[in-house]
Structures are given as structure tokens and as C-alpha cells.
N, C-alpha and C positions, 0 to 999 in steps of 0.2 A: 503494500500499500504506500502510496506517495501522499505526503501531507502538504497541503497548500497553506501557505501563511498569507496574511493580508499584503497585498501589493507585490507578492511574488509572482513572476511570470512562469507559468508552466507551459511548455511547448510540446506539441504532438503532430505527427504527420497522419492525416486522415486518408483512408482509401478512397480515392475519387471515383472509383469504378463501382463502388458498393451501391446496391439498389437503393437503400435508404441511409444515405450519409449523415443525415441528422441523428440517426440513432447512435452513431459513433460519438457524437457530442455528448449524449446522455451517458454513454458508457465511460467516457473520460471523467466527467463530473462525478459519477457514482464512484469511480475508483479514487478520485481525490477526496471524496467524502467518506469512504470506506463503507458503502452501503450498496445494495443491489439497485440496478438501473430502474427496475420496475417500481421503486419507492419514490422516484422523482416524477414531477409533473411531465406530461407529454411534450416533447419538443415541437410537435405539430402545433400546439397552441401558442407556441412562442415565435417560431420562424416559419411556419406555414409553407413549406416546400422551397424556401429561398435557397437553401444549401443544395437541394437536389437540382435546382435550376441553374445554379452556379456551375455545376459539374456536367449536366446533361446538355446544356445549351451555352457553353461559355463564350464570353467575348474574346476578342483577340488577345493573345498574350501580352501585347503592349498595353492593354487597358489596366493590367495589374489590379483587377477588381478584388475588393474585400467586402465582407459582410460583418458588421459588428452588432452585437446584441447582448442582452443580459438574460441569463438563464440560471435558475436555482442558486442565486447568490454569486454568480461569476460573470464577469464582463468578458465576452468571448469575441475574438477577431478571427475570422476564417478567411484565408487568401485563396485566390483562384488555383494556386499551386498545390493545395492541399494542406499547407501549414495552418495550424490553429494555435492560438494563444489563449490561455485561461488565466484570469486574474480575480481572485476572491474580493468581492466588493461588500459583503455583509456578513 
């Protein structure tokens, strides 16, 4: 288990080919919190397909698109490349 402290940045590489990449977000947060992912609120309610769209219909690499949102007490930034940063905010 990885412990996340306030303002510490935790980086992960997401599988951009995964059918439901937003589920990977919940899995990382669950790992950081030391609890099962099914105990967290649904990522669908928070990001509603934005991550899937980022990978299934990506803009050109030059766009360097990022999606930033808050989910289960973490400020999360997901890059078009699959890199994701998690910062505990509450």
C-alpha cells in the first residue's frame, strides 16, 4: 500500500487501451486509501466518460490535452499520454 500525504504528488501510468480507463483512476485512489475500489463513489458520476473520450478519440499529440478534476479527496490530472497525477486535497 502506498500512503499519500497532503500535497504529495503520486504519479501513475494508466493503460490507455483499457475499455474503461476511468476505473483505473478509482483503483489508484483505492490503493492510496488502502480500501477496495468498490467502496469509492463511481467515477462515472465525477468524470462521465471524459477519460474514455481522451483515449478513444484523442486530439493530435501536439495538443498535449489534460483533464483535471477532483475525485474522492484527490485532485487528479490525467494527460493524453496516460500519465496521471494524484494529489490529496482533503
